[in-house]
mmJSON file of the N, C-alpha and C atoms, coordinates in Angstrom:
{"data_MODEL":{"atom_site":{
"group_PDB":["ATOM","ATOM","ATOM","ATOM","ATOM","ATOM","ATOM","ATOM","ATOM","ATOM","ATOM","ATOM","ATOM","ATOM","ATOM","ATOM","ATOM","ATOM","ATOM","ATOM","ATOM","ATOM","ATOM","ATOM","ATOM","ATOM","ATOM","ATOM","ATOM","ATOM","ATOM","ATOM","ATOM","ATOM","ATOM","ATOM","ATOM","ATOM","ATOM","ATOM","ATOM","ATOM","ATOM","ATOM","ATOM","ATOM","ATOM","ATOM","ATOM","ATOM","ATOM","ATOM","ATOM","ATOM","ATOM","ATOM","ATOM","ATOM","ATOM","ATOM","ATOM","ATOM","ATOM","ATOM","ATOM","ATOM","ATOM","ATOM","ATOM","ATOM","ATOM","ATOM","ATOM","ATOM","ATOM","ATOM","ATOM","ATOM","ATOM","ATOM","ATOM","ATOM","ATOM","ATOM","ATOM","ATOM","ATOM","ATOM","ATOM","ATOM","ATOM","ATOM","ATOM","ATOM","ATOM","ATOM","ATOM","ATOM","ATOM","ATOM","ATOM","ATOM","ATOM","ATOM","ATOM","ATOM","ATOM","ATOM","ATOM","ATOM","ATOM","ATOM","ATOM","ATOM","ATOM","ATOM","ATOM"],
"id":[1,2,3,4,5,6,7,8,9,10,11,12,13,14,15,16,17,18,19,20,21,22,23,24,25,26,27,28,29,30,31,32,33,34,35,36,37,38,39,40,41,42,43,44,45,46,47,48,49,50,51,52,53,54,55,56,57,58,59,60,61,62,63,64,65,66,67,68,69,70,71,72,73,74,75,76,77,78,79,80,81,82,83,84,85,86,87,88,89,90,91,92,93,94,95,96,97,98,99,100,101,102,103,104,105,106,107,108,109,110,111,112,113,114,115,116,117],
"type_symbol":["N","C","C","N","C","C","N","C","C","N","C","C","N","C","C","N","C","C","N","C","C","N","C","C","N","C","C","N","C","C","N","C","C","N","C","C","N","C","C","N","C","C","N","C","C","N","C","C","N","C","C","N","C","C","N","C","C","N","C","C","N","C","C","N","C","C","N","C","C","N","C","C","N","C","C","N","C","C","N","C","C","N","C","C","N","C","C","N","C","C","N","C","C","N","C","C","N","C","C","N","C","C","N","C","C","N","C","C","N","C","C","N","C","C","N","C","C"],
"label_atom_id":["N","CA","C","N","CA","C","N","CA","C","N","CA","C","N","CA","C","N","CA","C","N","CA","C","N","CA","C","N","CA","C","N","CA","C","N","CA","C","N","CA","C","N","CA","C","N","CA","C","N","CA","C","N","CA","C","N","CA","C","N","CA","C","N","CA","C","N","CA","C","N","CA","C","N","CA","C","N","CA","C","N","CA","C","N","CA","C","N","CA","C","N","CA","C","N","CA","C","N","CA","C","N","CA","C","N","CA","C","N","CA","C","N","CA","C","N","CA","C","N","CA","C","N","CA","C","N","CA","C","N","CA","C","N","CA","C"],
"label_alt_id":[null,null,null,null,null,null,null,null,null,null,null,null,null,null,null,null,null,null,null,null,null,null,null,null,null,null,null,null,null,null,null,null,null,null,null,null,null,null,null,null,null,null,null,null,null,null,null,null,null,null,null,null,null,null,null,null,null,null,null,null,null,null,null,null,null,null,null,null,null,null,null,null,null,null,null,null,null,null,null,null,null,null,null,null,null,null,null,null,null,null,null,null,null,null,null,null,null,null,null,null,null,null,null,null,null,null,null,null,null,null,null,null,null,null,null,null,null],
"label_comp_id":["UNK","UNK","UNK","UNK","UNK","UNK","UNK","UNK","UNK","UNK","UNK","UNK","UNK","UNK","UNK","UNK","UNK","UNK","UNK","UNK","UNK","UNK","UNK","UNK","UNK","UNK","UNK","UNK","UNK","UNK","UNK","UNK","UNK","UNK","UNK","UNK","UNK","UNK","UNK","UNK","UNK","UNK","UNK","UNK","UNK","UNK","UNK","UNK","UNK","UNK","UNK","UNK","UNK","UNK","UNK","UNK","UNK","UNK","UNK","UNK","UNK","UNK","UNK","UNK","UNK","UNK","UNK","UNK","UNK","UNK","UNK","UNK","UNK","UNK","UNK","UNK","UNK","UNK","UNK","UNK","UNK","UNK","UNK","UNK","UNK","UNK","UNK","UNK","UNK","UNK","UNK","UNK","UNK","UNK","UNK","UNK","UNK","UNK","UNK","UNK","UNK","UNK","UNK","UNK","UNK","UNK","UNK","UNK","UNK","UNK","UNK","UNK","UNK","UNK","UNK","UNK","UNK"],
"label_asym_id":["A","A","A","A","A","A","A","A","A","A","A","A","A","A","A","A","A","A","A","A","A","A","A","A","A","A","A","A","A","A","A","A","A","A","A","A","A","A","A","A","A","A","A","A","A","A","A","A","A","A","A","A","A","A","A","A","A","A","A","A","A","A","A","A","A","A","A","A","A","A","A","A","A","A","A","A","A","A","A","A","A","A","A","A","A","A","A","A","A","A","A","A","A","A","A","A","A","A","A","A","A","A","A","A","A","A","A","A","A","A","A","A","A","A","A","A","A"],
"label_entity_id":["1","1","1","1","1","1","1","1","1","1","1","1","1","1","1","1","1","1","1","1","1","1","1","1","1","1","1","1","1","1","1","1","1","1","1","1","1","1","1","1","1","1","1","1","1","1","1","1","1","1","1","1","1","1","1","1","1","1","1","1","1","1","1","1","1","1","1","1","1","1","1","1","1","1","1","1","1","1","1","1","1","1","1","1","1","1","1","1","1","1","1","1","1","1","1","1","1","1","1","1","1","1","1","1","1","1","1","1","1","1","1","1","1","1","1","1","1"],
"label_seq_id":[1,1,1,2,2,2,3,3,3,4,4,4,5,5,5,6,6,6,7,7,7,8,8,8,9,9,9,10,10,10,11,11,11,12,12,12,13,13,13,14,14,14,15,15,15,16,16,16,17,17,17,18,18,18,19,19,19,20,20,20,21,21,21,22,22,22,23,23,23,24,24,24,25,25,25,26,26,26,27,27,27,28,28,28,29,29,29,30,30,30,31,31,31,32,32,32,33,33,33,34,34,34,35,35,35,36,36,36,37,37,37,38,38,38,39,39,39],
"pdbx_PDB_ins_code":[null,null,null,null,null,null,null,null,null,null,null,null,null,null,null,null,null,null,null,null,null,null,null,null,null,null,null,null,null,null,null,null,null,null,null,null,null,null,null,null,null,null,null,null,null,null,null,null,null,null,null,null,null,null,null,null,null,null,null,null,null,null,null,null,null,null,null,null,null,null,null,null,null,null,null,null,null,null,null,null,null,null,null,null,null,null,null,null,null,null,null,null,null,null,null,null,null,null,null,null,null,null,null,null,null,null,null,null,null,null,null,null,null,null,null,null,null],
"Cartn_x":[0.945,0.066,0.913,0.531,1.281,0.827,-0.293,-0.632,-1.129,-0.763,-1.42,-1.726,-2.402,-2.839,-2.123,-1.79,-1.118,-2.121,-1.914,-2.772,-3.422,-2.919,-3.642,-4.42,-4.464,-5.29,-4.647,-3.287,-2.635,-2.331,-2.722,-2.504,-0.849,-0.192,1.299,1.502,2.242,2.69,3.804,3.997,4.927,6.409,6.7,7.987,8.396,7.355,7.592,7.454,7.35,6.903,8.144,7.965,9.04,8.947,10.212,10.078,9.647,9.834,9.509,8.128,7.279,5.962,4.941,3.918,3.044,1.781,1.4,0.463,-0.784,-1.871,-3.048,-3.778,-4.592,-5.395,-6.302,-6.409,-7.439,-8.905,-9.021,-10.273,-10.805,-10.068,-10.44,-9.788,-8.798,-8.131,-7.203,-7.039,-6.116,-4.679,-3.633,-2.384,-1.776,-0.738,-0.267,1.269,1.886,3.308,3.256,3.656,3.65,5.01,4.694,5.847,6.121,7.355,7.714,8.805,8.82,9.914,9.22,10.014,9.893,9.092,9.143,8.623,7.025],
"Cartn_y":[-1.286,-0.041,1.306,2.374,3.401,4.584,4.608,5.473,4.769,5.376,4.896,5.957,5.692,6.816,6.523,7.437,7.34,7.196,6.883,6.593,7.867,9.08,10.295,10.937,10.109,10.403,11.189,11.116,11.845,10.862,11.283,10.536,10.55,9.588,9.549,8.672,9.336,8.631,7.791,6.631,5.533,6.181,7.068,7.526,8.606,8.945,9.966,9.32,8.171,7.407,7.224,7.064,6.944,5.372,4.634,3.188,2.893,3.817,3.591,3.795,4.303,4.702,3.428,3.484,2.341,3.2,2.406,2.84,2.123,2.522,1.759,2.072,1.113,1.276,2.295,3.361,4.444,3.882,2.674,2.173,1.417,0.227,-0.681,-0.456,0.398,0.684,-0.396,-1.404,-2.543,-2.026,-2.734,-2.319,-2.683,-2.056,-2.222,-1.689,-2.27,-1.858,-1.055,0.309,0.897,0.531,0.494,0.106,1.08,1.185,2.144,1.564,1.764,1.239,0.318,-0.678,-1.531,-2.822,-3.151,-4.365,-4.267],
"Cartn_z":[0.021,0.039,-0.088,-0.649,-0.831,-0.022,0.671,1.623,2.919,3.955,5.282,6.174,7.242,8.255,9.731,10.201,11.493,12.789,13.947,14.954,15.293,14.848,15.237,14.089,13.001,11.78,10.641,10.613,9.512,8.444,7.193,6.016,5.548,5.286,5.051,3.761,2.821,1.555,1.92,1.304,1.759,1.612,0.64,0.445,1.605,2.337,3.533,4.797,4.899,6.135,6.992,8.248,9.26,9.542,9.532,9.783,11.196,12.042,13.471,13.994,12.945,13.081,12.661,13.305,12.894,12.179,10.948,10.036,9.949,9.667,9.421,8.022,7.659,6.504,6.529,5.569,5.685,5.478,4.81,4.758,5.947,6.425,7.383,8.592,8.878,10.063,10.59,9.74,10.111,10.134,10.659,10.551,9.337,8.751,7.397,7.446,6.37,6.161,4.639,4.776,3.625,2.797,1.555,0.642,-0.485,-0.817,-1.774,-2.586,-3.911,-4.727,-5.865,-6.242,-7.389,-6.902,-5.53,-5.17,-4.743],
"occupancy":[1.0,1.0,1.0,1.0,1.0,1.0,1.0,1.0,1.0,1.0,1.0,1.0,1.0,1.0,1.0,1.0,1.0,1.0,1.0,1.0,1.0,1.0,1.0,1.0,1.0,1.0,1.0,1.0,1.0,1.0,1.0,1.0,1.0,1.0,1.0,1.0,1.0,1.0,1.0,1.0,1.0,1.0,1.0,1.0,1.0,1.0,1.0,1.0,1.0,1.0,1.0,1.0,1.0,1.0,1.0,1.0,1.0,1.0,1.0,1.0,1.0,1.0,1.0,1.0,1.0,1.0,1.0,1.0,1.0,1.0,1.0,1.0,1.0,1.0,1.0,1.0,1.0,1.0,1.0,1.0,1.0,1.0,1.0,1.0,1.0,1.0,1.0,1.0,1.0,1.0,1.0,1.0,1.0,1.0,1.0,1.0,1.0,1.0,1.0,1.0,1.0,1.0,1.0,1.0,1.0,1.0,1.0,1.0,1.0,1.0,1.0,1.0,1.0,1.0,1.0,1.0,1.0],
"B_iso_or_equiv":[0.0,0.0,0.0,0.0,0.0,0.0,0.0,0.0,0.0,0.0,0.0,0.0,0.0,0.0,0.0,0.0,0.0,0.0,0.0,0.0,0.0,0.0,0.0,0.0,0.0,0.0,0.0,0.0,0.0,0.0,0.0,0.0,0.0,0.0,0.0,0.0,0.0,0.0,0.0,0.0,0.0,0.0,0.0,0.0,0.0,0.0,0.0,0.0,0.0,0.0,0.0,0.0,0.0,0.0,0.0,0.0,0.0,0.0,0.0,0.0,0.0,0.0,0.0,0.0,0.0,0.0,0.0,0.0,0.0,0.0,0.0,0.0,0.0,0.0,0.0,0.0,0.0,0.0,0.0,0.0,0.0,0.0,0.0,0.0,0.0,0.0,0.0,0.0,0.0,0.0,0.0,0.0,0.0,0.0,0.0,0.0,0.0,0.0,0.0,0.0,0.0,0.0,0.0,0.0,0.0,0.0,0.0,0.0,0.0,0.0,0.0,0.0,0.0,0.0,0.0,0.0,0.0],
"pdbx_formal_charge":[null,null,null,null,null,null,null,null,null,null,null,null,null,null,null,null,null,null,null,null,null,null,null,null,null,null,null,null,null,null,null,null,null,null,null,null,null,null,null,null,null,null,null,null,null,null,null,null,null,null,null,null,null,null,null,null,null,null,null,null,null,null,null,null,null,null,null,null,null,null,null,null,null,null,null,null,null,null,null,null,null,null,null,null,null,null,null,null,null,null,null,null,null,null,null,null,null,null,null,null,null,null,null,null,null,null,null,null,null,null,null,null,null,null,null,null,null],
"auth_seq_id":[1,1,1,2,2,2,3,3,3,4,4,4,5,5,5,6,6,6,7,7,7,8,8,8,9,9,9,10,10,10,11,11,11,12,12,12,13,13,13,14,14,14,15,15,15,16,16,16,17,17,17,18,18,18,19,19,19,20,20,20,21,21,21,22,22,22,23,23,23,24,24,24,25,25,25,26,26,26,27,27,27,28,28,28,29,29,29,30,30,30,31,31,31,32,32,32,33,33,33,34,34,34,35,35,35,36,36,36,37,37,37,38,38,38,39,39,39],
"auth_comp_id":["UNK","UNK","UNK","UNK","UNK","UNK","UNK","UNK","UNK","UNK","UNK","UNK","UNK","UNK","UNK","UNK","UNK","UNK","UNK","UNK","UNK","UNK","UNK","UNK","UNK","UNK","UNK","UNK","UNK","UNK","UNK","UNK","UNK","UNK","UNK","UNK","UNK","UNK","UNK","UNK","UNK","UNK","UNK","UNK","UNK","UNK","UNK","UNK","UNK","UNK","UNK","UNK","UNK","UNK","UNK","UNK","UNK","UNK","UNK","UNK","UNK","UNK","UNK","UNK","UNK","UNK","UNK","UNK","UNK","UNK","UNK","UNK","UNK","UNK","UNK","UNK","UNK","UNK","UNK","UNK","UNK","UNK","UNK","UNK","UNK","UNK","UNK","UNK","UNK","UNK","UNK","UNK","UNK","UNK","UNK","UNK","UNK","UNK","UNK","UNK","UNK","UNK","UNK","UNK","UNK","UNK","UNK","UNK","UNK","UNK","UNK","UNK","UNK","UNK","UNK","UNK","UNK"],
"auth_asym_id":["A","A","A","A","A","A","A","A","A","A","A","A","A","A","A","A","A","A","A","A","A","A","A","A","A","A","A","A","A","A","A","A","A","A","A","A","A","A","A","A","A","A","A","A","A","A","A","A","A","A","A","A","A","A","A","A","A","A","A","A","A","A","A","A","A","A","A","A","A","A","A","A","A","A","A","A","A","A","A","A","A","A","A","A","A","A","A","A","A","A","A","A","A","A","A","A","A","A","A","A","A","A","A","A","A","A","A","A","A","A","A","A","A","A","A","A","A"],
"auth_atom_id":["N","CA","C","N","CA","C","N","CA","C","N","CA","C","N","CA","C","N","CA","C","N","CA","C","N","CA","C","N","CA","C","N","CA","C","N","CA","C","N","CA","C","N","CA","C","N","CA","C","N","CA","C","N","CA","C","N","CA","C","N","CA","C","N","CA","C","N","CA","C","N","CA","C","N","CA","C","N","CA","C","N","CA","C","N","CA","C","N","CA","C","N","CA","C","N","CA","C","N","CA","C","N","CA","C","N","CA","C","N","CA","C","N","CA","C","N","CA","C","N","CA","C","N","CA","C","N","CA","C","N","CA","C","N","CA","C"],
"pdbx_PDB_model_num":[1,1,1,1,1,1,1,1,1,1,1,1,1,1,1,1,1,1,1,1,1,1,1,1,1,1,1,1,1,1,1,1,1,1,1,1,1,1,1,1,1,1,1,1,1,1,1,1,1,1,1,1,1,1,1,1,1,1,1,1,1,1,1,1,1,1,1,1,1,1,1,1,1,1,1,1,1,1,1,1,1,1,1,1,1,1,1,1,1,1,1,1,1,1,1,1,1,1,1,1,1,1,1,1,1,1,1,1,1,1,1,1,1,1,1,1,1]
}}}
């Protein structure tokens, strides 16, 4: 997924994400890993 939401409700693009932060799906609110690049 290329966009996630932080626990305080901020949308974050994968390329700007902090590896130490937890992100959630904007639709279902489940935990996710943001991916950026060719994979």
